N, C-alpha and C positions, 0 to 999 in steps of 0.2 A: 275233536278230530277223530274220524273213524279209523279203527285199526284195520290194517291190511290182513286178510286171512292168510294163514300159513299153509296154503295149498294151491295147486294149479287146477283150474277148472275150465271146462268148455262145454258148449252145447252144440253137438254135431248131429244134424239131422233129427233134431228134437230129442236126442238122448243126452242127458247130463252126465259128464264124465269128470272125475276129479281124482287127484292123488294128494293125500295128506303128507306134508313134509315131516310130520311127526313119525310117520311110518316108513320114511325113506332111510332105512338102516344101511350102514355101509356094507359093502361086499368084503368079506374077510379075505385076508391074505395080501400078498404083494405081487400077484401075477399081473400081466398086462391087462387082462380082463377086469380085475379088481380095480386097478388104477384108473382105467377108462370109465368104469361104472361110477366110481366115487367122484371123479371129475365131472361127469355128466350130471349127477345128482346135485353137486354144488352149483353148477351153472343154472340148473332149474331153480334151486333155492334163491339164486340171485336174480330170478326172472329173466334170464338170458335164454329165452325159449328157442330161438333159431340155432344158437350155438349148442345147446343141450341136445336138440334134435339131431344135429350132425354127428355128435359123439355117440348117441344111442344107435344111429344108423351104422356107424363103424363097428360098434360092439356086435350088432346083429349079423354083420358080415363075418365076424370072427366066430360067433357062437349063436347061430340062428335059433336055437332052442332056449336061450336065456330068458326065462319067463318074466322076471322083473323088468328087464329091458324092453321086452315086447309090450308090456303094459305101459311103461313110460312113453315109448315111441308112439303107441296108438293115441294116447292122450295129447301128446305134443303135435302129432300130425293133424289131429282134429282142431287143435287150437290154432294151428297155422293155416287151416283151411284146405288141407290136402286130403 
């Protein structure tokens, strides 16, 4: 039985994009942003792509410059075909 890789990957427009779950470190603190980010990463780990996408979208409304969320959001958008 083949192992499932521990990353999310997609090929959008001929460009391979991936995020390794190993590097999905938690956002420190207990702020609303940290709670949302950590919940979104957990959803992504569980391969709940559409749900994670929605939470990252909410994060970027709260903090448009949050780089890690921008990265996740881009990969998830590509994976969903957006």
